[in-house]
C-alpha positions as CSV (number, residue, x, y, z in Angstrom):
1,M,-7.7,38.3,30.4
2,T,-4.5,36.4,30.8
3,V,-5.2,34.4,27.7
4,W,-5.4,37.6,25.6
5,L,-2.2,38.8,27.2
6,A,-0.6,35.6,26.1
7,V,-2.0,35.9,22.6
8,G,-0.8,39.5,22.3
9,A,2.7,38.6,23.7
10,T,2.9,35.8,21.2
11,A,1.9,38.0,18.3
12,V,4.4,40.7,19.2
13,G,7.1,38.0,19.7
14,C,6.3,36.5,16.2
15,Y,6.5,40.0,14.6
16,L,9.8,40.7,16.3
17,L,11.2,37.4,15.2
18,K,10.1,38.0,11.6
19,L,11.6,41.5,11.8
20,L,14.9,40.0,13.1
21,G,15.0,37.6,10.1
22,L,14.5,40.4,7.7
23,S,17.2,42.6,9.2
24,V,20.0,39.9,8.9
25,P,22.7,41.2,6.5
26,T,22.7,39.5,3.0
27,G,26.4,38.7,3.4
28,L,25.7,36.5,6.4
29,L,23.0,34.6,4.5
30,D,25.3,33.9,1.5
31,R,27.8,31.9,3.6
32,P,27.9,28.2,2.8
33,V,27.5,27.1,6.5
34,V,24.4,29.2,6.9
35,R,22.9,27.9,3.7
36,R,23.6,24.3,4.7
37,F,22.1,24.9,8.1
38,A,19.0,26.5,6.7
39,A,18.5,23.6,4.3
40,L,19.0,20.9,6.9
41,A,17.4,22.4,10.1
42,P,13.8,22.0,9.0
43,V,14.3,18.4,8.1
44,A,16.0,17.6,11.4
45,L,13.3,19.4,13.4
46,L,10.5,17.6,11.5
47,A,12.2,14.2,12.1
48,A,12.6,15.0,15.8
49,L,8.9,16.0,16.1
50,T,7.8,12.9,14.2
51,A,9.9,10.6,16.5
52,L,8.7,12.3,19.6
53,Q,5.0,12.1,18.6
54,T,5.3,8.5,17.5
55,L,7.5,7.0,20.2
56,G,7.1,9.4,23.2
57,R,5.1,8.6,26.3
58,Q,2.5,10.9,27.5
59,H,3.2,10.3,31.2
60,G,6.7,9.7,32.4
61,Q,9.9,9.1,30.5
62,G,10.9,6.4,28.0
63,L,9.7,5.1,24.7
64,Q,6.4,3.5,24.0
65,L,5.5,1.6,20.8
66,D,1.8,1.8,19.7
67,V,-0.1,1.8,16.4
68,R,1.5,5.0,15.3
69,A,4.8,3.1,15.0
70,A,3.3,0.8,12.4
71,G,2.1,3.8,10.4
72,L,5.6,5.3,10.6
73,A,7.1,2.0,9.4
74,A,4.7,1.9,6.5
75,A,5.6,5.5,5.5
76,A,9.3,4.6,5.8
77,A,8.8,1.6,3.5
78,A,6.9,3.8,1.0
79,V,9.7,6.4,1.0
80,L,12.3,3.6,0.4
81,L,10.3,2.5,-2.6
82,R,10.3,6.1,-3.8
83,A,6.6,6.5,-3.7
84,P,5.0,9.9,-4.2
85,F,4.3,12.0,-1.1
86,L,0.6,11.4,-1.1
87,V,1.1,7.7,-1.3
88,V,3.5,7.9,1.6
89,V,1.0,9.7,3.8
90,G,-1.9,7.6,2.6
91,S,-0.1,4.3,3.4
92,A,0.8,5.6,6.9
93,V,-2.8,6.6,7.6
94,L,-4.2,3.3,6.2
95,V,-1.8,1.1,8.1
96,T,-2.3,3.0,11.3
97,A,-6.1,2.8,10.9
98,L,-6.0,-0.9,10.2
99,V,-3.7,-1.7,13.1
100,R,-5.9,0.5,15.4
101,A,-9.0,-1.3,14.2
102,L,-7.5,-4.8,14.7
103,A,-6.2,-3.8,18.2
104,G,-9.7,-3.1,19.3
């Protein structure tokens, strides 16, 4: 029963958050600072999530390098070479799989 309460509370919270976004005045959204924040915030959040999932430890604090770091390095190299998005993702997956297979 508590799981369904959590699901219901999350659904109501998401609806209210969406409603809040729709009720923001247009004048506020046209400000340059808000536009710049809206453009850069998703990139920063995605970069933080990627770094946390790649370098974060599961138990305790600190950084831990594993095979995912090799995949991230391959993706970064592909981005620097201006490869298309699918090539970036594919190279990251391929390098991570190869390193994982070689590591045992």
